[in-house]
C-alpha positions in Angstrom: -35.0 18.1 13.2 -37.8 20.5 12.3 -39.0 20.9 15.9 -35.5 21.5 17.1 -35.1 24.1 14.4 -38.3 25.8 15.6 -37.0 25.9 19.2 -33.7 27.5 17.9 -35.4 29.8 15.4 -37.8 31.8 17.6 -35.3 33.0 20.2 -32.6 33.7 17.7 -34.6 35.3 14.9 -33.6 39.0 14.3 -37.0 39.7 12.7 -38.8 38.8 15.9 -36.6 40.9 18.2 -38.6 43.8 19.5 -41.7 42.9 17.4 -44.8 42.9 19.5 -48.1 41.2 19.1 -51.2 41.7 21.3 -49.8 41.9 24.8 -46.3 40.5 24.0 -43.8 43.2 23.6 -41.1 41.0 22.1 -41.9 37.7 20.3 -38.2 36.6 20.7 -38.5 36.2 24.4 -41.2 35.1 26.8 -44.3 37.3 27.3 -45.5 37.9 30.8 -49.1 38.7 31.7 -48.4 38.3 35.4 -45.1 38.4 37.3 -43.9 38.4 40.9 -40.7 39.5 42.5 -40.5 37.2 45.5 -38.8 33.8 45.1 -41.2 30.9 45.7 -38.9 28.0 46.7 -39.9 25.2 44.3 -42.2 27.0 41.9 -39.7 29.7 40.9 -36.9 27.2 40.2 -39.1 25.1 37.9 -41.7 27.5 36.5 -40.1 30.9 36.9 -41.3 34.2 38.3 -43.9 34.9 35.7 -46.9 33.5 33.8 -46.6 33.6 30.0 -49.9 34.4 28.3 -49.3 32.6 25.0 -48.0 29.6 26.9 -51.2 29.6 29.0 -53.3 29.8 25.8 -51.2 27.0 24.2 -51.7 24.7 27.2 -55.5 25.3 27.2 -55.7 24.7 23.4 -53.6 21.6 23.8 -56.0 20.3 26.5 -59.0 21.0 24.4 -57.4 19.3 21.4 -56.5 16.3 23.5 -60.0 16.0 24.8 -61.5 16.3 21.3 -59.1 13.7 19.9 -59.6 11.2 22.7 -63.4 11.6 22.9 -64.0 8.7 20.5 -61.2 6.5 21.6 -62.3 3.0 22.5 -62.7 2.0 26.2 -59.8 0.7 28.2 -59.8 -2.7 26.6 -56.1 -2.6 25.8 -53.6 -3.0 28.7 -51.9 0.5 28.4 -54.9 2.6 27.6 -55.6 3.9 31.1 -52.0 5.1 31.5 -52.0 6.7 28.1 -55.1 8.7 28.9 -53.5 10.0 32.1 -50.3 10.9 30.3 -52.3 12.7 27.5 -54.2 14.7 30.1 -51.0 15.6 32.0 -49.2 16.7 28.8 -50.7 20.2 28.6 -49.5 20.8 32.2 -46.0 19.7 31.2 -46.1 22.0 28.2 -47.1 24.9 30.4 -44.1 24.3 32.6 -41.6 23.8 29.8 -42.7 26.5 27.5 -43.1 29.3 30.1 -39.5 30.4 29.6 -39.4 30.0 25.8 -40.1 32.6 23.2 -43.6 34.0 22.9 -43.4 33.4 19.1 -43.0 29.7 19.7 -45.9 29.4 22.1 -48.0 31.5 19.7 -47.1 29.2 16.8 -48.2 26.1 18.8 -51.3 27.9 19.9 -52.4 28.8 16.4 -51.5 25.2 15.2 -53.7 23.8 17.9 -56.5 26.2 17.0 -56.3 25.2 13.3 -56.3 21.5 14.3 -59.3 22.0 16.5 -61.1 23.8 13.7 -60.3 21.1 11.2 -61.4 18.3 13.6 -64.7 20.2 14.4 -65.4 20.8 10.7 -64.8 17.2 9.7 -67.0 15.9 12.5 -69.7 18.5 11.9 -70.0 18.6 8.1 -68.2 15.6 6.6 -68.8 12.6 8.9 -72.4 11.4 9.4 -72.0 9.2 12.6 -75.5 7.9 12.4 -74.9 6.6 8.9 -71.6 5.0 9.9 -73.3 3.3 12.9 -76.1 2.0 10.7 -73.6 0.6 8.3 -71.7 -1.1 11.1 -74.9 -2.7 12.4 -75.8 -3.8 8.9 -72.4 -5.4 8.4 -72.6 -7.2 11.8 -75.7 -9.0 10.6 -74.1 -10.2 7.4 -72.6 -13.7 7.5 -68.8 -13.5 7.6 -66.8 -14.8 4.7 -64.1 -17.2 5.5 -60.6 -16.1 4.5 -58.2 -18.4 2.7 -56.3 -19.2 5.9 -59.5 -20.1 7.7 -60.7 -22.3 4.8 -57.3 -24.1 4.9 -57.6 -24.6 8.7 -61.2 -26.1 8.3 -59.9 -28.5 5.6 -57.1 -29.7 7.8 -59.5 -30.1 10.7 -61.9 -32.2 8.5 -59.0 -34.3 7.3 -57.9 -35.0 10.9 -61.5 -35.9 11.9 -61.7 -38.3 8.9 -58.4 -39.9 9.8 -59.6 -40.4 13.4 -62.9 -41.9 12.3 -61.0 -44.3 10.0 -58.7 -45.4 12.9 -61.7 -46.0 15.1 -63.3 -48.2 12.5 -60.3 -50.5 12.4 
């Protein structure tokens, strides 16, 4: 509901009508940094006859954010991981196509949200997380003998009981 409200708010907001920011003359409609008058058969019907600057910046920041967040993902050990990475890399292109005709304020909102997220992720990785310390702790924990859980202990007890019963049957 919140995202739907954002999509409805930016084009309909009276406060944004006629308000400019940087190169955008009106934040209530799309901003165009480049436009063409000729109709390009497939491109014009899907993308439009202009390139929106804030949408382009939003797509680039989405791509950077996606790359940063998937950099430490595990390898393709799970069945759907390769497909998920392809979809995540294709997502900024889809956003570029979908958001090109939306209000510049909405694209700018997502652009700034991506920049803040990228900044937070960078700060956390740079100043709060010591990866060498974490790797050393993981290696240390790998060398420790593993404790058996309650379920594993119960399974071992049942296995021992079955072996004892089989040994008693063999003696008879």
